[in-house]
N, C-alpha and C positions, 0 to 999 in steps of 0.2 A: 504494500500500500504506500502511496506517495502522500506526503503532507508538507505543508509549509509552516515554519515556526519563526517566531521573532525572539531575538535575544540581544542583550547589550553588546555593543561593538567590542568591548574589552574581552568579554566571555567568548565571543566568536573568534577573536584572534588567538586566545588560549587554546580553544578547541582545534583550530587549524594547525597551530604549532605542534600540539600533541599528536594529531592525526599524521602529520609528516614524520614525526619521530617514530611512531609505531608502524609506519608504512601500511596504513589501513585507509579506508574511505571514511568520509564524514558520516555517511549513513550508518556504516557498521559501528563506528565509535558511539554515535548518539543512541543507537539501538541497544548497545551493550551498557551504556550509562543508564538508560531507562530501566533495563532489566535489573542491574545492580541496585538501583534505588528502590524498585518495587520489592525486591528480595529483602532489603534492609527494613522496609516498612513492615513486611510480614513478620520478620524476626522480632521487631519491636512490639508488634501486637501480641505475639506469643509470649514474650517476656512479661508484658503487662498482665496477660491472662493468668500466667503462673503466679505472679506476685499477688494478684487478687485472690486466687484460689488458696494460697498459703495464708493470706490474711484472714480468710473466712473459716479456717479450720478452728474448731471448737475452742481450745484454750490458748490459741495464738502462740503455741510453742513454749509455754511456761514450764512444762514438764521436761526435764533434761533429755529423756529418751525421745520424746516427740521432736524436740529441737534438733537432735542428731539426725533423726529420720528425715525431717523436712530439709535439712541442709544437704543430705546425700541425694534426696529426690530432686531438689532444685538444681544441684550441680549436674546431675545426669541429664536432666531435660535441657539445660543450657549447653551441654557438650554436644548434643545431637546436631547433625547437619539438616537444616530445614530447607 
């Protein structure tokens, strides 16, 4: 699909410089940038959901065993590739 976008001149110059360095096309570069941004937004949404779920757990981790379990579970979730 073709589209037209507007961006500040300074950003356009940075994009063109990086495109030349990477020996790619502007279209490939911008498509890749959009994919990375969308992926980052997805990870942020997942992290927020995990934090909300942990916050909603009964005693909020005051029991030491629960706190250890939540820390392990949270670290495993965040280590996953999404």
